[in-house]
N, C-alpha and C positions, 0 to 999 in steps of 0.2 A: 332838607337842603343843607343845613349846617352839619348834620351828621355825615352827609356825603362828603362835604369838604374835609371834615376831620378825618374821615376814613381814608380819603385820598392822601392827605398829608401823612397819615400813619403808614400807608403803603409806600410812599416815597421814602420815608425814613427807613423803613424796613429794607428797602433796596440799597441802602447805604449811600444815598446821594449827598448827605450833609445838609446843614441848616439852610445855607444860602440857596442851594439848588432846590430845596423843598419850597422855600418862599417863592422862587421863580415859577415853579409848577403851580402853586396855589393861585398866583396872579393869572396865569394862563387859564386855569380852570374857571376862575370867577368871570373872566372876560368871556369865556365860552358860554357860561351859564346865563350871562346877562342878555344874550341874544336868543335864548331859547324861551318860547312862550311858556308861562307858568302852567297853563291848563294842560299842555302836552306833558310836562314833567309830572304833574299830579296824576294825570291819567294813567301813566304807565311808568311808575317810579322804578320798578325792578328792572324793566327793560333799559331805561335810561342809565341806570347805574352800571349795568353790564357794558353798554356802549362806551360809557365814560371810562371804565377801566381799560377797555381795549385802546381807546384813544390816548389815555395816559401812557400806556405801555408803548404805543407807537412814538409818542413824543419823547419818552425816555430813550428809545433806540436811536432816534434822530439826534438827540443831544450827545449821546455816546459816540455816534458816528462823526459828529462835528468835532468832538474833542480829539478823537483818534486822528482825524485829518489834520487838526491843528498841531498835534504832537509830531506827526510825520513831517509837516512843514518845518517845524522848529529843528528837528533832527537833521533835515536836509540843509537848512541854513547853517547849522553848526559845522556840518561836513564841508560845505563850501568855504566857510571862513577858515577852517583848519587848513584846507588845501591851498587857499590863497596865502596863508602865512608861510607854508612850506615852500611855495613857489618864490615868494619874496626872499626867503632865506637862501634858496639856491642861487637866485640872481645876485644876491649880495656877496656870496662866497666867490672868491677869485678862482677861476678854473685852474686845475692842477697843471703844473708845467710838465710837458711830456719829455721823457729822457731823450737826449740827443742820440742819433744813430751812431753806433761805434764806428770809428774810422778804421780803414784797413791799411795797416803798415806791414811790410814784409821785408825779410832779410834772407838772402840766399848765398850760400857758399858752395862752390862746385870745382871739380877738377876732372880731367880726363887724361890718362896716360896711354900713349899709343906707340909702343916700340915695334920695329919691324926688323926682320933678318932675311937677307936674300942674296941671290946670285945675280951678278950684273955683267952684261956685255956692253961696254960703253967706250967709245973712242978707240976701237980695235983692241981693247984690253978687257980681260975677264977677271972678276974678283968677287969675294964675299964681303958683306958689310952689314953692320947694324946701323939702322937709320931711324928717323922719327917721323911719324905721320901727324904732325901738328898737335902735340901734347900741349895742354894749357891748364890754367887755373884762373878763377875769377871770383868776384864778389859783386852782388847786385842788391840794392836796397830801394824800396819805394816808400813814399810817405804821402798818404792822402790827407793833405792839409786842410781841405774843405770838400764837401760832397761834390764829386765829379771832377775834382782837380787833384792831380798826382804829380809829385816830384820824384825823379828817378836818378840814381847814381849807379854807374856801371864801370868797373875796371876789370880788364882781362889781360893776362900776360902769358907769353909763350914759354914752354919748357922744352929745351932741345936735348932730347935723350941721346942724340948722336955725338954731342960735344960736352961731355962731363956733366950732363944734366943741367946746363946753364939755365938760369931763370931770370926773367926780367924784360924780355923784348915785348913792348906794349902792343897789344892788338886792339884793345878798346880802352878808352879813357874819356868819358863824357858825362855830362849832367843834362837831364831833360825835364821839361815841364809839359804835361798833357792835360787837356780838358775837352769840353764839348766842341771846341772849334779846331782841334787838331793837337799835334805834338811837335814841340820845338826842342832840338838837342844841339849842344855845342861841345866840340871836342873831337877826338879821334874815334871814328865809327865806320860802319859799313855804308857804302854809297848806294843809291838806288840801282846803279848798274849791276851790282852784285845781288842785291835783295830781290830784284825783279827778273833778272836774266840768268846769271850764273848759278845761283843757289839751287835751282831746280834740276840742273844737270850735275851738280857737285855731290855725287852720292857714293864716291869711291873712297877707299881707305888709303889715300895717297896724298902726300904733301903738294903734289903738282896737279891735282884734280881741281877743275876740269882741264884736260890736257891741251886743248887748243886755246881756250880763254886764258889759261895761265901764262901764255907767252907774253902778252902785253896787256892783259886785263887788270883792273884795279879791284883789290880786295878790301883794303882799309885806307882811309884818307884822314890825315891829321888836319888840324886847324879848319875844321869844317862845321858849317851850320846847316842843319837839315830841318825840313818840315814834312810832316806826314798827316794825312787826313783820311779816315775811313768813312765811306758813305755807302752803306749797303754792302755789296760785294766788291765795290771799287776801292782801290788804294791809290791816292794821289801823293806823289813824292817829289820833293824838290830839294836840291842840295847845292852848296857853293863853298869853295875853299878860298880862304884868305890867309895867305902865308906872306907876311911882310918881309921876311928875310930872303925870299927868292921869288922869281917870277915877276909878274906885273904888280903895279901898285894897287890894282883892284882885285877882282876875282880871278884866281888862277884856274878854276875849274867850275863848270856849271853842268849839273846833271838833273834832268827832269824825267819822270816816268809815270806811267799809268798802268795799273794792273787790275785784273779781274779774277776773282776766285769764287767758285760755286760748285758744290757737290763733287769735289775731287778734281775739278778742272781748273787750270791756271792759264791765263793768257796775259801778255804784257808787251809794251813797247816803250823804249827809252830813247832819250837824246843826250849825248855827252859832248861837251866842248872843253878841251883841256889844253893849256899851254904846253908846248914842247920846249923843254929846258935842257940846255947843254951847259953843265956847270952852273954859273949864275946868269947865264944869258938865255934869253928867249929866242928860239930859232924858228918859231912858227906855232901852228895849232894842229891838234888832232880832233877830227870831228867823227863821231860814231853814232850811227843809227842801229838799233838792235831790236830783236823780237824773240820772244820765248813762248813755247806752248808745252803744256804738260797735262797728263791725265792719270789719275790714280784710280784703277778699276777695283770693283768689289771682289774680284776673283784672285787678288794678289798680284796682278800685273801692273807695272808702272812704266810709262813711256814719257820721255821728255826730250826736247830739242831746243837749242839756243843758237842764234845766228847774229853776228855783228858785221856790219859793213863799215869799214874804217877808211877815212880819207886823211892822208898825211899832207897837210898844207904847210909848205916850207917857204920861208922868206927868200931863200936863194933860188935863183932861176933854174928851172928844169929839174927840180928835186921833188916836185909833187908826185904822189903815187897813191894807189888804192889797194887795200887788202881786206881780208876777212878772217873770221873765226867761225867754226861750226863744231858744235858738240852735240852728240846724240847719246842718250843714256837710257838703258832699260833695266828693269829688275823684276824678278819673279820669285815669289815665295813657294818653293816646291814642297815644303812641309812647315810645321809649326816652328821648327828650330833651324831650318836650312833655307838659304836664299841664294839665287844665282844672279849675277849682274853682268851686263855686256855694255861696251861703249865703243863708239866710233868718233874720230875727231879729224879735223882738217884745218891747217893754219897756212895762211899766205900773207907775207908782209909786203907784197907788192914790189919788191926790189927786182933788179935785173938778175939774169941767170947765174952769174958768178957770185953775186953778193947775197942772193936770197937764202933765207933759212927756212924755206917752206918745207913742211912735213905733213904727213897724215899717219894714221895708225889706228890701232884698236887695243882693247884690253878686256879681260874677262876675270871675274872674281867669284869664288865660292865662299859663302859665309856660314858659320855655325854660331847660333845665338842661344846658348844654354840658359841665359837669364836676361832680364831686361837691361842690366848694366854691364853685361859681358859680351864680347864679340871676338871670335877668332876668324881669320880669313887666309885664303890662298889666292894669289893673284899672278896673272901673266900679263905683261905689258910689252907692246912692240911699237916702235916709231920708225918710219921710213922717211929719211931726209932726201931732198933733191941733190944737195951739194955737200952734205956732211956724212959722217959715218952713221950707220943705222944704230938703233939702241933697242935692247930687249932685256927683260929681267923676270926672274921668278922670286916671289916674295911670300913669306908667311908673316902674319902679324897678329898682335894681341891688343885688345882695347878694353880698358877698365874705366868705367864712369862712376863718379861719386857726386852726390848732391845732397845738401841739407837745407831745409827751408823752415823758417820761423814766421809766424804771423802774430801780430800784437796790436 
C-alpha cells in the first residue's frame, strides 16, 4: 500500500505538477483508498494498481481542465477591465469641435456695351443715327453672415453711348437681406410689375422694349421697399414707394404680385396702385391689373404675352379713363448661333380721338451669337399711330457682355 502511494507521488512529480499539487493528489488517493476494503486490494493488487493509475490520470486531466478554465476567466476579466478603462477615457475626453461650415461670400463686377447704328423714319423725317440699347455697368456683393442669411449690395449705372458715353444714371442702388422667411430690399430697384410682367416679353435689343409697356410702364422705382418670398414654384412679391419729397405723405406706390414658374412655364398676376403726380401735386391715382404668360419649349421656341388693364382715376371731374398695353414676343433658335425674334404690340391710353397717342406695331430681329458674351443683330421696327406720324427703322447692333465673379 505504501509503495503504491509512493509510486503515485512519483508519477505526479514526473508529470511536473509541483509539490503542492502532488500533496493534493496524495490526499485524494488516501481518501479513495480508505473506502476500499483491504481484502479486495490484497486479492488483486495488480489490477487495483492499474485502475488507480487510470483514475489518477483522469483526476490530473480534470485539474488541468479546471486550471485552463480559470485562466480563461481571468483573461476575459482582464479584457473587460481594459475595455472599461478605455470607455471611461473616451467619455472623459471632450468631443472634438467640428469646423464651422465656410460661409459663401461673392463679389461680381459686370458691364454690357450695346451700341446701335440705324436708319430712321420719324416725324416725317429720315436720318441715320448712332444710339444706345441700354448699356450699363454694375457691382454686386453678397455676404452670408450666418447660415441661411445673406446680405446683398447692388449698384448699377447706365452708360449712354449716344451722348458722349455719359456714365452715371442710376438704374439700381439698394441693399437687401434674405433668409428663410423671405428677402427685404431698400433702395432703387425693379418693381414686381416689371419682374413678373414685362421682363418675359422684354427680349429685344432696343432701349424701348417692350414697345407697348414702355409707353407708361415702370422699369425702376426709387425710394422703394420690397419683399420677396419663394415657396416651391411660387414667387410672392410686394413693394411700396415712400418718397417724402413728392406725392403723398404715405405710400406713393403699392405693387403686389404672384408668379409661378415650373418646367419652362411662367404665369403671373399683379396689382399696381400709383399716385398720379403733376409737378408736386397729386392729381389722382393709376390702378393697373396685369397678367403674363410665357413658355420656353425644349425645341428652341419661346412664346410670351403680357397684358395690362389701366384705370386712370383723376380728381378732376370727367377725366377718368381706361387704357391698356399688350405685348407679344416670340423667339426661335434656327441654329446654334442664329435666332429669329418677332413681336407685336398695342397701346391705348384711353384718351379721346384728337388727344390719343394710341399705336400698334410689330418688329422682327435676326440675331447672330458667335459666343456666349457676343451678340450681333439686325432689326426692323414699325409703329402705326392713330393721330401721329408713323415710325419705322432699320437697325444693326452689337452687344458685348463682361462679367467677373469672385467667391471667398
